[in-house]
SESETOR-726768 format. One record per residue (C-alpha): z, x, y. Coordinates in Angstrom, 2 decimals. Layout:
! SESETOR-726768
+---------+---------+---------+
|      up |    east |   north |
+---------+---------+---------+
|       Z |       X |       Y |
...
+---------+---------+---------+
END
This chain:
! SESETOR-726768
+---------+---------+---------+
|      up |    east |   north |
+---------+---------+---------+
|   92.29 |   76.75 |  110.58 |
|   91.82 |   76.61 |  114.47 |
|   92.63 |   79.71 |  116.44 |
|   95.29 |   78.88 |  119.15 |
|   94.25 |   82.02 |  121.59 |
|   91.13 |   81.87 |  123.29 |
|   88.88 |   84.78 |  123.23 |
|   88.47 |   85.98 |  126.69 |
|   84.69 |   87.30 |  125.85 |
|   84.05 |   84.06 |  124.22 |
|   82.56 |   82.62 |  127.63 |
|   82.34 |   83.54 |  131.07 |
|   84.86 |   81.54 |  132.53 |
|   87.85 |   82.51 |  130.22 |
|   86.43 |   85.82 |  130.67 |
|   86.88 |   85.95 |  134.37 |
|   90.21 |   84.12 |  134.14 |
|   91.45 |   87.10 |  131.95 |
|   90.25 |   89.56 |  134.29 |
|   92.04 |   87.81 |  137.20 |
|   95.05 |   87.75 |  135.35 |
|   95.29 |   90.93 |  133.39 |
|   97.00 |   91.38 |  130.27 |
|  100.70 |   90.68 |  130.36 |
|  102.42 |   93.20 |  128.37 |
|  104.50 |   95.84 |  130.25 |
|  103.79 |   99.47 |  129.97 |
|  106.36 |  101.04 |  127.78 |
|  109.11 |  103.22 |  129.32 |
|  108.56 |  106.87 |  129.52 |
|  112.35 |  107.69 |  129.12 |
|  112.55 |  108.64 |  125.44 |
|  109.39 |  111.05 |  125.87 |
|  111.13 |  112.74 |  128.68 |
|  114.32 |  112.96 |  126.82 |
|  112.64 |  114.24 |  123.71 |
|  110.75 |  116.58 |  125.64 |
|  114.06 |  117.86 |  127.29 |
|  115.75 |  118.45 |  123.84 |
|  112.54 |  120.44 |  122.69 |
|  112.91 |  122.58 |  125.60 |
|  116.49 |  123.23 |  125.19 |
|  116.16 |  123.91 |  121.34 |
|  113.18 |  126.27 |  122.01 |
|  115.52 |  127.96 |  124.41 |
|  118.44 |  128.47 |  121.97 |
|  116.18 |  129.72 |  119.51 |
|  114.57 |  132.41 |  121.88 |
|  118.08 |  133.68 |  123.02 |
|  119.21 |  133.78 |  119.36 |
|  116.07 |  135.91 |  118.19 |
|  116.32 |  138.24 |  121.23 |
|  120.24 |  138.99 |  120.43 |
+---------+---------+---------+
END
């Protein structure tokens, strides 16, 4: 079975074309990590306040 994707390291011309164009994937969003971190900080603050009382 033939492979439809060309391995850019297979030959010099394909590798040079790959490095010029770069990968086409977008960077994932960091918003979920930001929201998760904020929720964690709020939960820790609530626990500390309840323990201090």
